[in-house]
DSSP file (Angstrom, degrees, kcal/mol; ACC not computed):
  #  RESIDUE AA STRUCTURE BP1 BP2  ACC     N-H-->O    O-->H-N    N-H-->O    O-->H-N    TCO  KAPPA ALPHA  PHI   PSI    X-CA   Y-CA   Z-CA
    1    1 A X              0   0    0      0, 0.0    17,-2.7     0, 0.0     2,-0.4   0.000 360.0 360.0 360.0 145.7  130.3  -41.2   92.2
    2    2 A X  E     +A   17   0A   0     47,-0.4     2,-0.3    15,-0.2    15,-0.2  -0.727 360.0 171.3 -85.3 134.0  130.1  -41.8   95.9
    3    3 A X  E     -A   16   0A   0     13,-2.9    13,-2.1    -2,-0.4     2,-0.4  -0.850  32.0-127.4-138.1 171.2  129.0  -38.7   97.8
    4    4 A X  E     - B   0  44A   0     40,-3.3    40,-2.4    -2,-0.3     2,-0.4  -0.953  24.5-153.5-118.7 144.6  128.0  -37.4  101.2
    5    5 A X  E     -AB  13  43A   0      8,-2.9     8,-3.0    -2,-0.4     2,-0.4  -0.961   7.0-160.7-124.7 135.3  124.7  -35.4  101.7
    6    6 A X  E     -AB  12  42A   0     36,-2.6    35,-2.6    -2,-0.4    36,-1.6  -0.951  16.3-154.8-111.5 134.6  123.8  -32.8  104.3
    7    7 A X  E >   - B   0  40A   0      4,-2.3     3,-2.3    -2,-0.4    33,-0.2  -0.585  33.2 -96.5-105.9 170.1  120.0  -32.1  104.9
    8    8 A X  T 3  S+     0   0    0     31,-2.3    32,-0.1     1,-0.3    -1,-0.1   0.810 122.7  54.7 -54.8 -34.7  118.2  -29.1  106.2
    9    9 A X  T 3  S-     0   0    0     30,-0.2    -1,-0.3     1,-0.1    30,-0.0   0.419 121.9-104.7 -83.3   5.6  118.0  -30.5  109.8
   10   10 A X  S <  S+     0   0    0     -3,-2.3    -2,-0.1     1,-0.3     2,-0.1   0.425  70.2 146.8  90.4  -0.6  121.8  -31.0  109.8
   11   11 A X        -     0   0    0     -5,-0.1    -4,-2.3     1,-0.0     2,-0.5  -0.405  37.3-146.3 -67.5 146.6  121.9  -34.7  109.3
   12   12 A X  E     -A    6   0A   0     -6,-0.2     2,-0.5    -2,-0.1    -6,-0.2  -0.974  10.9-166.9-115.6 127.9  124.8  -36.1  107.4
   13   13 A X  E     -A    5   0A   0     -8,-3.0    -8,-2.9    -2,-0.5     2,-0.2  -0.974  10.0-168.3-117.8 124.6  124.4  -39.2  105.2
   14   14 A X  E     +     0   0A   0     -2,-0.5   -10,-0.2   -10,-0.2    14,-0.1  -0.612  56.4  38.2-109.0 167.9  127.4  -40.9  103.8
   15   15 A X  E    S+     0   0A   0      1,-0.2    13,-2.4    -2,-0.2     2,-0.4   0.935  70.1 156.7  60.9  52.9  128.1  -43.6  101.2
   16   16 A X  E     -AC   3  27A   0    -13,-2.1   -13,-2.9    11,-0.2     2,-0.6  -0.906  33.3-143.6-106.9 135.1  125.5  -42.4   98.7
   17   17 A X  E     -AC   2  26A   0      9,-2.9     8,-2.5    -2,-0.4     9,-1.4  -0.890  18.9-173.3-106.4 124.8  126.0  -43.4   95.0
   18   18 A X  E     - C   0  24A   0    -17,-2.7     2,-0.4    -2,-0.6     6,-0.2  -0.839   9.7-151.8-113.5 153.4  124.9  -40.8   92.4
   19   19 A X  E >> S- C   0  23A   0      4,-2.4     4,-2.3    -2,-0.3     3,-2.0  -0.980  75.4  -2.5-124.6 137.9  124.7  -41.2   88.6
   20   20 A X  T 34 S-     0   0    0     -2,-0.4    -1,-0.1     1,-0.3     0, 0.0   0.757 116.5 -77.5  57.3  28.2  125.1  -38.4   86.0
   21   21 A X  T 34 S+     0   0    0      2,-0.2    -1,-0.3     1,-0.1     3,-0.1   0.671 129.8  58.0  58.5  20.2  125.5  -35.9   88.9
   22   22 A X  T <4 S+     0   0    0     -3,-2.0     2,-0.5     1,-0.2    -2,-0.2   0.523  81.3  76.9-153.0 -10.7  121.8  -35.9   89.5
   23   23 A X  E  <  -C   19   0A   0     -4,-2.3    -4,-2.4     0, 0.0     2,-0.8  -0.936  58.9-146.7-114.4 126.6  120.3  -39.3   90.3
   24   24 A X  E     +C   18   0A   0     -2,-0.5    -6,-0.2    -6,-0.2     3,-0.1  -0.813  29.0 166.2 -86.3 114.2  120.6  -41.0   93.7
   25   25 A X  E     +     0   0A   0     -8,-2.5    36,-2.5    -2,-0.8     2,-0.3   0.654  56.1   4.7-106.8 -18.9  120.8  -44.7   92.7
   26   26 A X  E     -CD  17  60A   0     -9,-1.4    -9,-2.9    34,-0.2     2,-0.3  -0.991  49.7-162.1-161.0 159.4  122.0  -46.4   95.9
   27   27 A X  E >   -C   16   0A   0     32,-1.1     3,-1.7     3,-0.4    32,-0.3  -0.936  31.9-114.4-151.0 124.6  122.8  -45.8   99.5
   28   28 A X  T 3  S+     0   0    0    -13,-2.4    30,-0.1    -2,-0.3   -14,-0.1  -0.375  99.5   7.7 -62.3 124.2  124.9  -48.1  101.7
   29   29 A X  T 3  S+     0   0    0     28,-0.5     2,-0.4     1,-0.2    -1,-0.3   0.471 111.6  90.9  87.6   0.6  122.7  -49.6  104.5
   30   30 A X    <   -     0   0    0     -3,-1.7    -3,-0.4     1,-0.1    29,-0.2  -0.993  50.4-167.1-133.7 137.0  119.3  -48.3  103.3
   31   31 A X  S    S+     0   0    0     -2,-0.4     2,-0.3     1,-0.2    -1,-0.1   0.623  88.0  24.3 -90.0 -15.9  116.7  -49.8  101.0
   32   32 A X  S    S-     0   0    0     29,-0.1    -1,-0.2    -5,-0.0     2,-0.1  -0.971  98.9 -87.5-142.5 155.7  115.0  -46.4  100.8
   33   33 A X        -     0   0    0     -2,-0.3     4,-0.0     1,-0.1    -2,-0.0  -0.426  27.9-151.1 -63.2 134.4  116.1  -42.8  101.2
   34   34 A X  S    S+     0   0    0     -2,-0.1     2,-0.3     2,-0.1    -1,-0.1   0.224  78.6  42.5 -89.4  15.5  115.8  -41.7  104.8
   35   35 A X  S    S-     0   0    0    -28,-0.0     2,-0.3     5,-0.0    -2,-0.0  -0.954  89.0-101.1-150.8 163.9  115.2  -38.1  103.8
   36   36 A X    >   -     0   0    0     -2,-0.3     3,-1.8     1,-0.1     4,-0.3  -0.710  27.5-125.4 -90.4 144.2  113.2  -36.2  101.1
   37   37 A X  G >  S+     0   0    0     -2,-0.3     3,-1.6     1,-0.3    -1,-0.1   0.866 111.3  60.3 -53.9 -39.5  115.0  -34.9   98.1
   38   38 A X  G 3  S+     0   0    0      1,-0.3    -1,-0.3   -31,-0.0   -30,-0.0   0.702  96.1  62.6 -63.1 -19.7  113.7  -31.4   98.9
   39   39 A X  G <  S+     0   0    0     -3,-1.8   -31,-2.3   -32,-0.1     2,-0.4   0.503  76.8 109.9 -87.8  -3.2  115.6  -31.5  102.2
   40   40 A X  E <   +B    7   0A   0     -3,-1.6   -33,-0.2    -4,-0.3     3,-0.1  -0.581  31.7 163.9 -73.8 126.6  119.0  -31.8  100.6
   41   41 A X  E     +     0   0A   0    -35,-2.6     2,-0.3    -2,-0.4   -34,-0.2   0.581  64.5  23.4-114.1 -16.9  121.1  -28.6  101.1
   42   42 A X  E     -B    6   0A   0    -36,-1.6   -36,-2.6     2,-0.0     2,-0.4  -0.975  50.6-173.1-154.4 135.8  124.6  -29.9  100.2
   43   43 A X  E     +B    5   0A   0     -2,-0.3     2,-0.3   -38,-0.2   -38,-0.2  -0.999  29.1 149.1-125.9 125.8  126.1  -32.7   98.2
   44   44 A X  E     -B    4   0A   0    -40,-2.4   -40,-3.3    -2,-0.4     2,-0.4  -0.930  41.3-116.1-149.7 169.3  129.9  -33.1   98.4
   45   45 A X        -     0   0    0     -2,-0.3     2,-0.2   -42,-0.2   -42,-0.1  -0.947  22.7-161.3-112.9 131.7  132.7  -35.6   98.4
   46   46 A X     >  -     0   0    0     -2,-0.4     4,-1.9     1,-0.1     5,-0.2  -0.492  41.6 -95.3 -94.0 174.9  135.0  -36.4  101.3
   47   47 A X  H  > S+     0   0    0      1,-0.2     4,-1.7     2,-0.2    -1,-0.1   0.876 128.2  51.5 -56.8 -39.6  138.3  -38.1  101.1
   48   48 A X  H  4 S+     0   0    0      2,-0.2    -1,-0.2     1,-0.2   -46,-0.0   0.840 105.9  54.9 -68.9 -33.0  136.7  -41.4  101.9
   49   49 A X  H  4 S+     0   0    0      1,-0.2     3,-0.5     2,-0.2   -47,-0.4   0.906 111.8  44.3 -62.9 -40.1  134.1  -40.8   99.1
   50   50 A X  H  < S+     0   0    0     -4,-1.9    -2,-0.2     1,-0.3    -1,-0.2   0.817 133.4  17.9 -75.2 -30.6  136.9  -40.3   96.6
   51   51 A X  S  < S-     0   0    0     -4,-1.7    -1,-0.3    -5,-0.2    -2,-0.2  -0.600  84.0-153.3-143.1  74.9  139.0  -43.3   97.8
   52   52 A X        -     0   0    0     -3,-0.5    -3,-0.1    -2,-0.2    -4,-0.1  -0.195   6.7-154.7 -56.3 137.7  136.8  -45.7   99.9
   53   53 A X  S    S+     0   0    0      2,-0.0     2,-0.3     1,-0.0    -1,-0.1   0.603  76.9  40.5 -86.2 -13.2  138.7  -47.7  102.5
   54   54 A X  S    S-     0   0    0      0, 0.0     2,-0.2     0, 0.0    -1,-0.0  -0.956  88.3-104.3-137.2 154.7  136.2  -50.5  102.5
   55   55 A X        -     0   0    0     -2,-0.3     2,-0.5     1,-0.0    -2,-0.0  -0.552  36.7-145.1 -76.1 139.1  134.1  -52.4  100.0
   56   56 A X        -     0   0    0     -2,-0.2     2,-1.0    -4,-0.0    -1,-0.0  -0.904   9.2-145.1-113.5 135.5  130.5  -51.3  100.1
   57   57 A X        -     0   0    0     -2,-0.5   -28,-0.5     2,-0.0     2,-0.0  -0.813  31.9-147.3 -91.9  96.2  127.5  -53.7   99.4
   58   58 A X        -     0   0    0     -2,-1.0     2,-0.7   -30,-0.1   -30,-0.1  -0.337  11.0-148.0 -68.8 143.2  125.2  -51.2   97.6
   59   59 A X        -     0   0    0    -32,-0.3   -32,-1.1   -29,-0.2     2,-0.3  -0.921  23.9-150.6-104.6  99.0  121.4  -51.4   98.0
   60   60 A X  B     -D   26   0A   0     -2,-0.7     2,-0.5   -34,-0.2   -34,-0.2  -0.546  10.9-126.8 -76.9 135.9  120.3  -50.2   94.6
   61   61 A X        +     0   0    0    -36,-2.5   -29,-0.1    -2,-0.3    -1,-0.1  -0.691  32.1 171.9 -81.3 124.0  116.9  -48.5   94.5
   62   62 A X        +     0   0    0     -2,-0.5     2,-0.7     1,-0.1    -1,-0.1   0.350  54.4  86.7-118.1   5.1  114.8  -50.2   91.9
   63   63 A X        -     0   0    0      2,-0.0     2,-0.4     0, 0.0    -1,-0.1  -0.896  61.8-171.0-105.7 103.8  111.5  -48.4   92.6
   64   64 A X              0   0    0     -2,-0.7    -2,-0.0     1,-0.1     0, 0.0  -0.795 360.0 360.0 -99.9 136.7  111.5  -45.2   90.5
   65   65 A X              0   0    0     -2,-0.4    -1,-0.1     0, 0.0    -2,-0.0   0.325 360.0 360.0-112.8 360.0  108.8  -42.6   91.0
């Protein structure tokens, strides 16, 4: 599912792809996560997340730690 994430410092990151409600697998425009997992305070879906108006070229993360 495509989601939006808010971090502790108030930054909002959009167009994030999650799998099984727990794994961040891709993020549009980023090769790596620009935040730490521990900094996430909210994960939610906007109307655009549920019904994207444009095609996204996903950058899938292939380095798993």
